[in-house]
Structures are given as C-alpha cells and as structure tokens.
C-alpha positions, 0 to 999 in steps of 0.5 A: 322226119327222124327221130333223135335220142339222146341225154346225160343220163342213163339210156336214151330218151327221145327228145323229138323228130328233126326234119330235113329242110327243104330244098329248091334247085334251080338249072340253067344251061345253054350252049351252041354249035360252033362246029359242024361238018358232017362229011368230016373224017373224025370230029364232025361237030363241036357245041360249047355248053355251060350250066349254072346249078343252085341249091338253096334251103326254104327255110332254116335248119331245126334245133332239138334240145332237152335233157341237157342237150342241144343238136343242131346242124353246123349251119342254119342253111345253104346256099350252093352255086356251081358252074359246069363248062364242057363241050358236045363233040360229035365223031360220025353220026353215032358217037358224042363225047362229053367232057366237062369240069363243075367248080363252085363259085361259093366258099365255106358251107356254101362250097360242097366240093373242090372241083368235079371232072367227068366224061361222058360218051354216048353211043346211038344204035 
C-alpha cells in the first residue's frame, strides 16, 4: 500500500495506507487464415483476428478519512471492455505486418480511451 498524509491543520498527519484494488484480466482472441498462397509475388497470406480484453476490480476501492478530510477514488470499481480488430498479412516467408484498431465497448468511468490504432511488423531472420 501507499501511505497517505493530510489534514486541515498545520503539518500532515498520517491518515493511513491506501491499497490498490486487485484486478482480474480476461482476454479472448480468435482468427483464421482466409487467404494462403505461398507462391504469390507479394501477399502470401491474410488472417483476420479479433480480440476481447476485459479488466475488472475484484473489490471496491478503499476510502480513508480523518483529520477533517475524506479521501476516495472517483469510482468504487470499474469494468473495462475493449475489442481489438486486425489482420496478420504475410509478405513472403519472412515478413508479417499486423495493422489493428482497438475500440472501447463501455463508456463513462469504464472507458479509458476513445480508440487506439497500431501496426506491428515481424521480420523473421
């Protein structure tokens, strides 16, 4: 935990210790090869993929109070759910490029971003 100090008077007396909530992460993914041609000139394979990413707190966040103040998080718990869509694109037998986009499926306190785009390149040597 992290020690917390505070008060309305001079000096900062210790209020206590705040512990982070325990988190659970669940990830599910799937994909399939929709195109494969090892003798193609440029693109030799394509596999669309989809992933679900879920994070949740396993207990409510703590609240500390004392010395005339109370300290708590804005939300007691959160449940974040995102979907990631992309494709593995093989070029030859040494390069795989994976573009993708991730989108939140929840809103308010459970939405941590608007969207995320990425490109991953793997060169096998």
